[in-house]
C-alpha atoms as a printed R data frame, in Angstrom:
    type eleno elety resid chain resno      x       y       z
1   ATOM     1    CA   MET     A     1 57.003  -0.923  -6.961
2   ATOM     2    CA   PRO     A     2 60.708  -1.794  -6.864
3   ATOM     3    CA   LEU     A     3 61.081  -3.922  -9.997
4   ATOM     4    CA   GLU     A     4 64.724  -4.926 -10.187
5   ATOM     5    CA   ALA     A     5 65.063  -7.450 -13.018
6   ATOM     6    CA   PHE     A     6 63.067  -9.589 -15.424
7   ATOM     7    CA   ALA     A     7 63.263 -12.974 -17.140
8   ATOM     8    CA   HIS     A     8 60.913 -15.209 -19.084
9   ATOM     9    CA   ALA     A     9 60.465 -18.603 -20.695
10  ATOM    10    CA   VAL     A    10 58.323 -19.801 -23.592
11  ATOM    11    CA   PRO     A    11 57.095 -23.332 -24.354
12  ATOM    12    CA   SER     A    12 58.495 -25.629 -27.010
13  ATOM    13    CA   VAL     A    13 55.587 -25.494 -29.478
14  ATOM    14    CA   ARG     A    14 55.487 -22.553 -31.888
15  ATOM    15    CA   HIS     A    15 52.523 -21.640 -34.088
16  ATOM    16    CA   THR     A    16 52.263 -19.150 -36.936
17  ATOM    17    CA   ALA     A    17 49.282 -17.082 -38.021
18  ATOM    18    CA   ALA     A    18 48.955 -19.411 -41.005
19  ATOM    19    CA   ASP     A    19 48.628 -22.399 -38.658
20  ATOM    20    CA   ILE     A    20 45.950 -20.679 -36.606
21  ATOM    21    CA   ALA     A    21 44.046 -19.545 -39.701
22  ATOM    22    CA   ARG     A    22 43.977 -23.124 -40.957
23  ATOM    23    CA   TRP     A    23 42.589 -24.481 -37.673
24  ATOM    24    CA   THR     A    24 40.014 -21.756 -37.015
25  ATOM    25    CA   GLY     A    25 38.991 -20.732 -40.521
26  ATOM    26    CA   ALA     A    26 39.938 -17.144 -39.705
27  ATOM    27    CA   ASP     A    27 41.613 -14.917 -42.282
28  ATOM    28    CA   GLN     A    28 45.405 -14.965 -41.922
29  ATOM    29    CA   GLN     A    29 45.716 -11.290 -42.837
30  ATOM    30    CA   PHE     A    30 43.192 -10.400 -40.135
31  ATOM    31    CA   ILE     A    31 45.176 -12.362 -37.535
32  ATOM    32    CA   GLU     A    32 48.438 -10.689 -38.533
33  ATOM    33    CA   ASN     A    33 47.235  -7.133 -39.157
34  ATOM    34    CA   LYS     A    34 44.271  -6.606 -36.813
35  ATOM    35    CA   VAL     A    35 45.009  -8.993 -33.962
36  ATOM    36    CA   GLY     A    36 48.719  -8.437 -34.554
37  ATOM    37    CA   LEU     A    37 49.785 -12.038 -33.971
38  ATOM    38    CA   LYS     A    38 52.336 -13.558 -36.340
39  ATOM    39    CA   THR     A    39 53.802 -16.232 -34.058
40  ATOM    40    CA   ARG     A    40 52.990 -17.545 -30.589
41  ATOM    41    CA   TYR     A    41 53.998 -20.384 -28.281
42  ATOM    42    CA   VAL     A    42 51.842 -22.952 -26.479
43  ATOM    43    CA   LEU     A    43 52.554 -25.677 -23.947
44  ATOM    44    CA   GLY     A    44 53.737 -28.935 -25.471
45  ATOM    45    CA   GLU     A    45 53.546 -32.491 -24.213
46  ATOM    46    CA   GLY     A    46 54.847 -32.760 -20.659
47  ATOM    47    CA   GLU     A    47 54.988 -28.993 -20.156
48  ATOM    48    CA   THR     A    48 52.948 -27.223 -17.475
49  ATOM    49    CA   GLY     A    49 52.520 -23.764 -16.062
50  ATOM    50    CA   VAL     A    50 54.775 -24.684 -13.156
51  ATOM    51    CA   SER     A    51 57.518 -26.161 -15.349
52  ATOM    52    CA   LEU     A    52 57.496 -23.063 -17.555
53  ATOM    53    CA   SER     A    53 57.514 -20.752 -14.530
54  ATOM    54    CA   LYS     A    54 60.389 -22.715 -13.013
55  ATOM    55    CA   GLN     A    55 62.421 -22.224 -16.198
56  ATOM    56    CA   ALA     A    56 61.774 -18.479 -16.130
57  ATOM    57    CA   CYS     A    57 62.948 -18.289 -12.500
58  ATOM    58    CA   GLU     A    58 66.066 -20.304 -13.276
59  ATOM    59    CA   ASN     A    59 66.812 -17.936 -16.154
60  ATOM    60    CA   LEU     A    60 66.606 -15.038 -13.686
61  ATOM    61    CA   PHE     A    61 68.859 -16.767 -11.160
62  ATOM    62    CA   ALA     A    62 71.413 -17.509 -13.890
63  ATOM    63    CA   THR     A    63 71.892 -13.800 -14.571
64  ATOM    64    CA   HIS     A    64 71.782 -12.745 -10.902
65  ATOM    65    CA   PRO     A    65 74.042 -15.034  -8.836
66  ATOM    66    CA   GLY     A    66 73.194 -15.069  -5.142
67  ATOM    67    CA   LEU     A    67 69.605 -13.907  -5.614
68  ATOM    68    CA   LYS     A    68 68.073 -17.338  -5.026
69  ATOM    69    CA   GLU     A    69 69.392 -17.487  -1.461
70  ATOM    70    CA   LYS     A    70 67.721 -14.153  -0.633
71  ATOM    71    CA   ILE     A    71 64.187 -14.990  -1.805
72  ATOM    72    CA   SER     A    72 61.627 -14.961   1.024
73  ATOM    73    CA   LEU     A    73 58.409 -14.742  -1.021
74  ATOM    74    CA   VAL     A    74 56.959 -16.235  -4.212
75  ATOM    75    CA   VAL     A    75 53.817 -14.640  -5.660
76  ATOM    76    CA   ASN     A    76 52.257 -16.407  -8.638
77  ATOM    77    CA   VAL     A    77 49.610 -14.709 -10.783
78  ATOM    78    CA   THR     A    78 47.479 -17.217 -12.683
79  ATOM    79    CA   GLN     A    79 43.916 -18.320 -13.336
80  ATOM    80    CA   THR     A    80 44.949 -21.568 -15.008
81  ATOM    81    CA   PRO     A    81 46.947 -23.363 -12.291
82  ATOM    82    CA   ASP     A    82 48.253 -26.890 -12.726
83  ATOM    83    CA   HIS     A    83 45.816 -28.036 -10.020
84  ATOM    84    CA   ARG     A    84 42.774 -26.520  -8.353
85  ATOM    85    CA   LEU     A    85 44.855 -26.966  -5.218
86  ATOM    86    CA   PRO     A    86 47.568 -26.741  -4.007
87  ATOM    87    CA   GLN     A    87 48.690 -23.432  -5.444
88  ATOM    88    CA   ASN     A    88 51.332 -23.188  -8.179
89  ATOM    89    CA   SER     A    89 53.507 -21.001  -5.951
90  ATOM    90    CA   ALA     A    90 53.903 -23.860  -3.457
91  ATOM    91    CA   ALA     A    91 55.099 -26.165  -6.234
92  ATOM    92    CA   LEU     A    92 57.556 -23.490  -7.357
93  ATOM    93    CA   VAL     A    93 59.008 -23.137  -3.856
94  ATOM    94    CA   ASP     A    94 59.636 -26.884  -3.858
95  ATOM    95    CA   GLN     A    95 60.935 -27.268  -7.416
96  ATOM    96    CA   LEU     A    96 63.238 -24.254  -7.162
97  ATOM    97    CA   GLY     A    97 64.761 -25.677  -3.991
98  ATOM    98    CA   LEU     A    98 63.760 -22.715  -1.839
99  ATOM    99    CA   PRO     A    99 63.585 -23.211   1.956
100 ATOM   100    CA   VAL     A   100 60.303 -24.084   3.681
101 ATOM   101    CA   SER     A   101 60.452 -20.684   5.380
102 ATOM   102    CA   THR     A   102 59.561 -19.126   2.000
103 ATOM   103    CA   ALA     A   103 56.105 -17.532   1.943
104 ATOM   104    CA   SER     A   104 54.005 -18.206  -1.141
105 ATOM   105    CA   PHE     A   105 50.560 -17.559  -2.534
106 ATOM   106    CA   ASP     A   106 48.734 -17.334  -5.849
107 ATOM   107    CA   ILE     A   107 46.696 -14.370  -7.074
108 ATOM   108    CA   SER     A   108 43.691 -15.214  -9.252
109 ATOM   109    CA   LEU     A   109 43.788 -12.420 -11.796
110 ATOM   110    CA   GLY     A   110 44.140 -12.351 -15.560
111 ATOM   111    CA   CYS     A   111 45.388  -9.546 -17.770
112 ATOM   112    CA   SER     A   112 45.346  -6.939 -14.985
113 ATOM   113    CA   GLY     A   113 47.371  -9.175 -12.682
114 ATOM   114    CA   TYR     A   114 50.904  -7.854 -13.122
115 ATOM   115    CA   VAL     A   115 50.522  -4.441 -11.492
116 ATOM   116    CA   TYR     A   116 48.299  -5.934  -8.783
117 ATOM   117    CA   GLY     A   117 50.918  -8.609  -8.114
118 ATOM   118    CA   ALA     A   118 53.782  -6.132  -7.947
119 ATOM   119    CA   VAL     A   119 51.996  -3.892  -5.440
120 ATOM   120    CA   VAL     A   120 50.924  -6.863  -3.300
121 ATOM   121    CA   ALA     A   121 54.442  -8.362  -3.322
122 ATOM   122    CA   GLN     A   122 55.998  -5.047  -2.310
123 ATOM   123    CA   SER     A   123 53.440  -4.552   0.481
124 ATOM   124    CA   PHE     A   124 53.937  -8.100   1.787
125 ATOM   125    CA   LEU     A   125 57.697  -7.651   1.974
126 ATOM   126    CA   LYS     A   126 57.267  -4.368   3.817
127 ATOM   127    CA   ALA     A   127 54.740  -5.820   6.280
128 ATOM   128    CA   THR     A   128 56.782  -8.932   7.076
129 ATOM   129    CA   GLY     A   129 60.311  -7.570   6.961
130 ATOM   130    CA   GLY     A   130 61.152  -9.698   3.940
131 ATOM   131    CA   SER     A   131 63.877  -8.718   1.519
132 ATOM   132    CA   GLU     A   132 63.407 -10.165  -1.964
133 ATOM   133    CA   ALA     A   133 60.465 -11.711  -3.840
134 ATOM   134    CA   LEU     A   134 59.715 -13.459  -7.094
135 ATOM   135    CA   LEU     A   135 56.621 -12.217  -8.920
136 ATOM   136    CA   VAL     A   136 55.724 -14.963 -11.392
137 ATOM   137    CA   THR     A   137 53.081 -14.612 -14.098
138 ATOM   138    CA   CYS     A   138 51.974 -17.582 -16.186
139 ATOM   139    CA   ASP     A   139 48.520 -18.250 -17.607
140 ATOM   140    CA   PRO     A   140 48.660 -21.036 -20.224
141 ATOM   141    CA   TYR     A   141 45.329 -20.350 -21.888
142 ATOM   142    CA   SER     A   142 46.104 -22.980 -24.516
143 ATOM   143    CA   ARG     A   143 44.816 -25.493 -21.961
144 ATOM   144    CA   ILE     A   144 41.354 -23.907 -21.833
145 ATOM   145    CA   ILE     A   145 40.885 -22.704 -25.419
146 ATOM   146    CA   GLU     A   146 38.719 -24.468 -27.988
147 ATOM   147    CA   PRO     A   147 41.090 -25.028 -30.953
148 ATOM   148    CA   HIS     A   148 38.495 -23.953 -33.541
149 ATOM   149    CA   ASP     A   149 37.310 -20.830 -31.698
150 ATOM   150    CA   LYS     A   150 38.265 -17.697 -33.639
151 ATOM   151    CA   ASP     A   151 37.573 -15.372 -30.712
152 ATOM   152    CA   THR     A   152 40.239 -16.933 -28.488
153 ATOM   153    CA   ASN     A   153 42.621 -19.116 -30.487
154 ATOM   154    CA   CYS     A   154 43.555 -16.211 -32.765
155 ATOM   155    CA   VAL     A   155 44.615 -14.098 -29.794
156 ATOM   156    CA   PHE     A   156 46.363 -15.935 -26.963
157 ATOM   157    CA   GLY     A   157 49.804 -17.456 -26.460
158 ATOM   158    CA   ASP     A   158 51.592 -19.053 -23.502
159 ATOM   159    CA   ALA     A   159 54.601 -17.609 -21.668
160 ATOM   160    CA   ALA     A   160 55.960 -17.322 -18.145
161 ATOM   161    CA   ALA     A   161 57.603 -14.176 -16.820
162 ATOM   162    CA   VAL     A   162 59.299 -13.498 -13.500
163 ATOM   163    CA   THR     A   163 60.147 -10.176 -11.899
164 ATOM   164    CA   TRP     A   164 62.552  -9.668  -9.025
165 ATOM   165    CA   VAL     A   165 60.795  -7.431  -6.491
166 ATOM   166    CA   THR     A   166 62.951  -5.982  -3.721
167 ATOM   167    CA   ALA     A   167 62.188  -4.289  -0.414
168 ATOM   168    CA   GLY     A   168 65.622  -2.677  -0.359
169 ATOM   169    CA   GLU     A   169 67.132   0.220  -2.254
170 ATOM   170    CA   SER     A   170 65.768   0.121  -5.775
171 ATOM   171    CA   ARG     A   171 66.278   1.869  -9.071
172 ATOM   172    CA   CYS     A   172 62.504   1.774  -9.536
173 ATOM   173    CA   LYS     A   173 59.965   4.093  -7.923
174 ATOM   174    CA   ILE     A   174 56.191   3.985  -8.201
175 ATOM   175    CA   LEU     A   175 54.717   7.449  -8.721
176 ATOM   176    CA   ALA     A   176 50.978   6.688  -8.909
177 ATOM   177    CA   THR     A   177 48.464   3.868  -9.377
178 ATOM   178    CA   ASP     A   178 44.866   3.424 -10.480
179 ATOM   179    CA   PHE     A   179 42.784   0.270 -10.034
180 ATOM   180    CA   GLY     A   180 39.202  -0.666 -10.806
181 ATOM   181    CA   THR     A   181 36.678  -3.437 -11.423
182 ATOM   182    CA   ASP     A   182 33.456  -3.646 -13.434
183 ATOM   183    CA   GLY     A   183 32.165  -6.992 -12.199
184 ATOM   184    CA   GLU     A   184 28.815  -6.546 -13.932
185 ATOM   185    CA   LYS     A   185 30.588  -7.314 -17.214
186 ATOM   186    CA   GLY     A   186 32.435 -10.330 -15.793
187 ATOM   187    CA   ASP     A   187 30.867 -12.803 -18.208
188 ATOM   188    CA   ALA     A   188 32.631 -11.103 -21.130
189 ATOM   189    CA   ILE     A   189 35.664 -13.314 -20.396
190 ATOM   190    CA   ILE     A   190 34.680 -16.497 -18.612
191 ATOM   191    CA   VAL     A   191 35.081 -20.256 -18.228
192 ATOM   192    CA   PRO     A   192 31.494 -21.213 -17.267
193 ATOM   193    CA   ALA     A   193 31.975 -24.583 -15.541
194 ATOM   194    CA   GLY     A   194 34.447 -26.117 -13.112
195 ATOM   195    CA   GLY     A   195 33.962 -23.819 -10.133
196 ATOM   196    CA   ALA     A   196 31.635 -24.046  -7.143
197 ATOM   197    CA   GLU     A   197 28.680 -22.560  -9.044
198 ATOM   198    CA   ARG     A   198 28.845 -25.186 -11.795
199 ATOM   199    CA   PRO     A   199 30.919 -28.053 -10.392
200 ATOM   200    CA   LEU     A   200 32.103 -30.963 -12.503
201 ATOM   201    CA   LEU     A   201 30.939 -33.520  -9.901
202 ATOM   202    CA   ASP     A   202 27.569 -33.940  -8.183
203 ATOM   203    CA   ASP     A   203 27.066 -34.682  -4.470
204 ATOM   204    CA   ALA     A   204 27.485 -38.399  -5.145
205 ATOM   205    CA   GLY     A   205 30.835 -37.834  -6.819
206 ATOM   206    CA   GLU     A   206 29.502 -38.557 -10.302
207 ATOM   207    CA   LEU     A   207 30.502 -36.472 -13.302
208 ATOM   208    CA   ILE     A   208 27.879 -33.890 -14.221
209 ATOM   209    CA   PRO     A   209 27.294 -33.891 -17.995
210 ATOM   210    CA   GLN     A   210 28.928 -30.831 -19.511
211 ATOM   211    CA   THR     A   211 29.276 -29.690 -23.078
212 ATOM   212    CA   ARG     A   212 32.753 -29.188 -24.481
213 ATOM   213    CA   ASP     A   213 32.194 -25.437 -24.408
214 ATOM   214    CA   ASP     A   214 31.307 -25.370 -20.708
215 ATOM   215    CA   VAL     A   215 34.910 -25.895 -19.646
216 ATOM   216    CA   ARG     A   216 36.487 -23.702 -22.340
217 ATOM   217    CA   LEU     A   217 37.348 -20.016 -22.358
218 ATOM   218    CA   HIS     A   218 34.613 -17.744 -23.731
219 ATOM   219    CA   MET     A   219 35.374 -14.176 -24.765
220 ATOM   220    CA   LYS     A   220 32.955 -11.592 -26.136
221 ATOM   221    CA   GLY     A   221 35.188  -9.433 -28.268
222 ATOM   222    CA   ARG     A   222 32.957  -6.396 -28.712
223 ATOM   223    CA   PRO     A   223 32.071  -5.886 -25.008
224 ATOM   224    CA   VAL     A   224 35.740  -6.329 -24.086
225 ATOM   225    CA   PHE     A   225 36.813  -3.788 -26.708
226 ATOM   226    CA   ASN     A   226 34.167  -1.315 -25.541
227 ATOM   227    CA   PHE     A   227 35.310  -1.745 -21.931
228 ATOM   228    CA   VAL     A   228 38.952  -1.148 -22.843
229 ATOM   229    CA   ASN     A   229 38.161   1.806 -25.092
230 ATOM   230    CA   SER     A   230 36.059   3.529 -22.429
231 ATOM   231    CA   GLU     A   231 37.670   2.680 -19.071
232 ATOM   232    CA   ILE     A   232 41.396   2.405 -19.760
233 ATOM   233    CA   PRO     A   233 41.920   5.890 -21.228
234 ATOM   234    CA   LEU     A   234 40.215   7.254 -18.094
235 ATOM   235    CA   SER     A   235 42.454   5.120 -15.873
236 ATOM   236    CA   ILE     A   236 45.562   6.357 -17.674
237 ATOM   237    CA   THR     A   237 44.410   9.965 -17.335
238 ATOM   238    CA   ARG     A   238 43.667   9.564 -13.613
239 ATOM   239    CA   CYS     A   239 47.007   7.901 -12.961
240 ATOM   240    CA   LEU     A   240 48.918  10.660 -14.729
241 ATOM   241    CA   GLN     A   241 46.973  13.296 -12.808
242 ATOM   242    CA   LYS     A   242 47.846  11.603  -9.501
243 ATOM   243    CA   ALA     A   243 51.509  11.657 -10.524
244 ATOM   244    CA   GLY     A   244 51.266  15.314 -11.573
245 ATOM   245    CA   MET     A   245 52.307  14.363 -15.093
246 ATOM   246    CA   THR     A   246 51.104  14.552 -18.687
247 ATOM   247    CA   ILE     A   247 51.370  12.187 -21.649
248 ATOM   248    CA   GLY     A   248 54.508  14.025 -22.736
249 ATOM   249    CA   ASP     A   249 56.284  13.216 -19.466
250 ATOM   250    CA   VAL     A   250 56.084   9.470 -20.117
251 ATOM   251    CA   ASP     A   251 58.816   7.834 -22.181
252 ATOM   252    CA   TRP     A   252 57.125   4.475 -22.743
253 ATOM   253    CA   PHE     A   253 53.665   2.959 -22.471
254 ATOM   254    CA   ALA     A   254 53.745  -0.736 -21.536
255 ATOM   255    CA   LEU     A   255 50.103  -1.616 -22.157
256 ATOM   256    CA   HIS     A   256 48.559  -5.069 -22.039
257 ATOM   257    CA   GLN     A   257 48.816  -6.675 -25.471
258 ATOM   258    CA   GLY     A   258 45.137  -7.463 -26.107
259 ATOM   259    CA   SER     A   259 45.423  -6.879 -29.851
260 ATOM   260    CA   ILE     A   260 47.189  -4.408 -32.108
261 ATOM   261    CA   TYR     A   261 43.873  -2.900 -33.186
262 ATOM   262    CA   MET     A   262 42.923  -2.360 -29.540
263 ATOM   263    CA   LEU     A   263 46.310  -0.814 -28.689
264 ATOM   264    CA   ASP     A   264 46.218   1.566 -31.642
265 ATOM   265    CA   ALA     A   265 42.633   2.640 -30.918
266 ATOM   266    CA   MET     A   266 43.394   3.268 -27.257
267 ATOM   267    CA   ALA     A   267 46.618   5.172 -27.988
268 ATOM   268    CA   LYS     A   268 44.740   7.399 -30.421
269 ATOM   269    CA   ARG     A   269 41.977   8.027 -27.887
270 ATOM   270    CA   VAL     A   270 44.444   9.011 -25.144
271 ATOM   271    CA   GLY     A   271 46.730  10.946 -27.475
272 ATOM   272    CA   VAL     A   272 49.798   8.752 -27.041
273 ATOM   273    CA   PRO     A   273 52.312   8.849 -29.919
274 ATOM   274    CA   ARG     A   274 52.352   5.398 -31.513
275 ATOM   275    CA   GLU     A   275 56.144   5.194 -31.286
276 ATOM   276    CA   LYS     A   276 55.894   5.320 -27.484
277 ATOM   277    CA   VAL     A   277 53.582   2.292 -27.280
278 ATOM   278    CA   LEU     A   278 55.620  -0.886 -26.717
279 ATOM   279    CA   LYS     A   279 54.508  -3.963 -28.668
280 ATOM   280    CA   ASN     A   280 55.383  -7.652 -28.784
281 ATOM   281    CA   MET     A   281 52.010  -9.074 -29.783
282 ATOM   282    CA   ASP     A   282 53.477 -10.156 -33.114
283 ATOM   283    CA   ARG     A   283 55.958 -12.561 -31.490
284 ATOM   284    CA   PHE     A   284 54.073 -13.863 -28.447
285 ATOM   285    CA   GLY     A   285 50.371 -13.141 -28.839
286 ATOM   286    CA   ASN     A   286 48.352 -12.138 -25.787
287 ATOM   287    CA   THR     A   287 50.166 -13.825 -22.887
288 ATOM   288    CA   VAL     A   288 47.662 -12.544 -20.275
289 ATOM   289    CA   SER     A   289 49.457 -11.273 -17.134
290 ATOM   290    CA   SER     A   290 52.886 -11.807 -18.729
291 ATOM   291    CA   THR     A   291 52.528  -9.193 -21.474
292 ATOM   292    CA   ILE     A   292 53.769  -6.233 -19.401
293 ATOM   293    CA   PRO     A   293 56.856  -7.881 -17.838
294 ATOM   294    CA   LEU     A   294 57.818  -9.209 -21.279
295 ATOM   295    CA   LEU     A   295 57.698  -5.641 -22.596
296 ATOM   296    CA   LEU     A   296 59.804  -4.360 -19.687
297 ATOM   297    CA   GLU     A   297 62.381  -7.107 -20.180
298 ATOM   298    CA   GLU     A   298 62.738  -6.238 -23.864
299 ATOM   299    CA   LEU     A   299 63.085  -2.555 -23.005
300 ATOM   300    CA   GLU     A   300 65.823  -3.478 -20.531
301 ATOM   301    CA   GLU     A   301 67.618  -5.600 -23.121
302 ATOM   302    CA   ARG     A   302 67.639  -2.643 -25.525
303 ATOM   303    CA   GLY     A   303 69.199  -0.479 -22.819
304 ATOM   304    CA   GLU     A   304 66.218   1.886 -22.804
305 ATOM   305    CA   LEU     A   305 64.637   1.130 -19.414
306 ATOM   306    CA   SER     A   306 67.103   2.914 -17.126
307 ATOM   307    CA   GLY     A   307 66.400   6.623 -16.822
308 ATOM   308    CA   SER     A   308 62.891   6.298 -18.231
309 ATOM   309    CA   THR     A   309 59.361   6.847 -16.983
310 ATOM   310    CA   VAL     A   310 56.993   4.035 -17.970
311 ATOM   311    CA   LEU     A   311 53.225   3.804 -17.699
312 ATOM   312    CA   LEU     A   312 52.003   0.250 -17.121
313 ATOM   313    CA   SER     A   313 48.382  -0.729 -17.678
314 ATOM   314    CA   GLY     A   314 46.797  -4.180 -17.608
315 ATOM   315    CA   PHE     A   315 43.125  -4.867 -18.270
316 ATOM   316    CA   GLY     A   316 40.862  -7.836 -18.879
317 ATOM   317    CA   VAL     A   317 39.261 -10.617 -16.843
318 ATOM   318    CA   GLY     A   318 36.881  -9.331 -14.201
319 ATOM   319    CA   LEU     A   319 36.487  -7.018 -15.955
320 ATOM   320    CA   SER     A   320 39.296  -5.219 -14.162
321 ATOM   321    CA   TRP     A   321 42.226  -2.901 -14.706
322 ATOM   322    CA   SER     A   322 45.451  -1.810 -13.040
323 ATOM   323    CA   THR     A   323 47.585   1.158 -14.063
324 ATOM   324    CA   ALA     A   324 50.824   2.532 -12.639
325 ATOM   325    CA   VAL     A   325 53.358   5.219 -13.488
326 ATOM   326    CA   VAL     A   326 56.837   3.947 -12.685
327 ATOM   327    CA   GLU     A   327 60.182   5.752 -12.779
328 ATOM   328    CA   PHE     A   328 63.426   3.861 -13.388
329 ATOM   329    CA   ALA     A   329 66.657   5.519 -12.267
């Protein structure tokens, strides 16, 4: 998983925990101390997932001159694309001014999507002889959240992140991975209507009556927490065993930012020192597949990524998970 560099972009609209508490009726102290969210960003008027992703890519190009001309692949991880079709990655190829020879595709995954996307991008480059790729993550859940819903609006924020993935010599080496899916619990995080099972239009092209909730994000907090608390510690343990390592061999744990309470409970269960668990939930909220690359970018900015071993683990929609142990030279 040769992860070379990172960049991100956030939307123009910023909310505080006090704002969210006022809209949802939730307790502000609960949002700040249990969820862990103090501020977050959401798409504003005229902003889209593609426009935010484009800005993140341009931020990456600005700090790495000459990279744009080497890109042969764009992989976009999202479950809230600007359109049902075409894919966001195609729009990014166009808006970034990349050549039509650029391969592109979207991956429909949520919070587990970053590690999946990185492995797929690396494998695609290897299989096709490509050199450099952009792995873009952007899931603007603000577009599918009911504003008064405590279970979702107190948790999520919008952000786009981009990772430069290379097929060449890299400072980054993947040591082990662990993936899994518990599809039986898939309805724990779901948007019920809008797909082929519950379409918005009937055979005559008329709108099918839907309730407001049918096209909004639903999340069952307790089943999700139970899934994370049971499966993810096992995934982390398996991944470390595959790498021939222990908790003490890992410098940093870049875990999906579901909530601070969830992170602390999981760290305690696995036996990870709290100071090794990276956190940015307070400033961004749960940004779905962008949480892990945001953590890695911040670690890089602090000068603490090089020479470190990092365990990455994303988990959520599916319900699914993806874990990797990565070594940075």
